[in-house]
C-alpha positions as CSV (number, residue, x, y, z in Angstrom):
1,M,21.6,4.5,4.8
2,R,20.5,6.2,7.8
3,C,16.6,7.6,9.2
4,P,16.2,11.1,8.8
5,N,13.9,11.1,11.4
6,C,15.5,8.6,14.2
7,E,19.1,7.9,12.7
8,T,18.0,4.3,13.0
9,D,20.0,2.1,10.4
10,L,17.3,1.2,7.4
11,I,16.2,-2.0,6.4
12,S,15.8,-2.3,2.4
13,S,13.0,-4.1,1.4
14,H,12.7,-5.4,-2.5
15,R,8.1,-5.9,-2.5
16,Q,6.4,-6.2,-6.0
17,G,8.9,-5.0,-8.0
18,V,9.6,-1.9,-5.2
19,D,12.4,-0.8,-3.3
20,V,11.6,-0.1,0.1
21,N,13.3,1.4,3.3
22,Y,11.7,1.6,6.4
23,C,12.8,2.1,10.0
24,P,11.9,-0.9,12.7
25,E,12.4,2.1,15.4
26,C,9.8,4.5,13.8
27,R,8.3,2.8,11.0
28,G,8.8,5.3,8.3
29,V,9.3,4.5,5.0
30,W,11.1,5.7,3.0
31,L,10.8,5.5,-1.7
32,E,14.0,6.4,-3.8
33,K,12.4,8.3,-6.9
34,G,10.3,6.6,-9.6
35,E,9.6,4.0,-7.1
36,L,6.5,5.9,-6.1
37,D,5.0,5.6,-9.4
38,K,5.6,1.7,-10.1
39,V,3.3,1.7,-6.8
40,V,1.1,3.5,-8.6
41,E,1.1,2.2,-12.1
42,A,0.5,-1.8,-10.9
43,A,-2.1,-0.5,-8.6
44,S,-4.1,0.0,-11.5
45,R,-2.9,-2.6,-13.8
46,D,-4.4,-4.9,-11.2
47,R,-7.7,-3.6,-10.9
48,P,-10.5,-3.7,-13.7
49,P,-12.9,-1.7,-14.9
50,E,-16.7,-2.2,-13.1
51,D,-19.6,-1.7,-13.7
52,P,-20.9,1.6,-12.4
53,H,-23.7,-0.4,-11.1
54,T,-21.9,-3.1,-9.2
55,L,-19.4,-0.2,-7.5
56,L,-22.8,1.6,-6.8
57,E,-23.6,-1.8,-4.7
58,R,-20.8,-2.5,-3.4
59,E,-20.3,0.6,-1.7
60,R,-23.7,0.3,-0.3
61,R,-22.6,-3.4,1.4
62,H,-19.9,-2.4,2.8
63,N,-21.5,0.8,4.2
64,A,-24.0,-1.1,5.7
65,D,-21.8,-3.3,7.5
66,M,-18.4,-1.6,7.3
67,N,-17.9,-3.2,11.5
68,E,-18.4,-7.2,10.1
69,R,-16.9,-7.0,7.8
70,L,-12.5,-7.0,6.3
71,P,-11.0,-5.7,4.1
72,R,-9.4,-6.5,1.3
73,R,-5.8,-5.5,1.0
74,T,-4.5,-3.8,-1.8
75,L,-1.7,-3.7,-3.7
76,V,-0.3,-0.4,-2.0
77,E,-1.5,-1.5,2.0
78,D,0.9,-5.3,1.1
79,I,3.5,-2.5,-0.1
80,F,4.0,-0.9,3.1
81,N,2.2,-3.6,5.1
82,I,6.1,-3.8,6.6
83,P,6.5,-6.3,9.1
């Protein structure tokens, strides 16, 4: 399959149950029908519900030292972090 943007051959990758096609030139990413739904469903399964007070405290800490902390990688970031 060729990239619709720059006509380069796409590279296929299978990550965490999702087939991803990406362009090594323009870094475009294409998902097949239903793949985005799999990403959203898996992301919601990976995170247990949290206490609202815990969420507020975490947001407060994050905002206070945002420049010093490295963000935790999410499932979506892991899937779309293509070498």
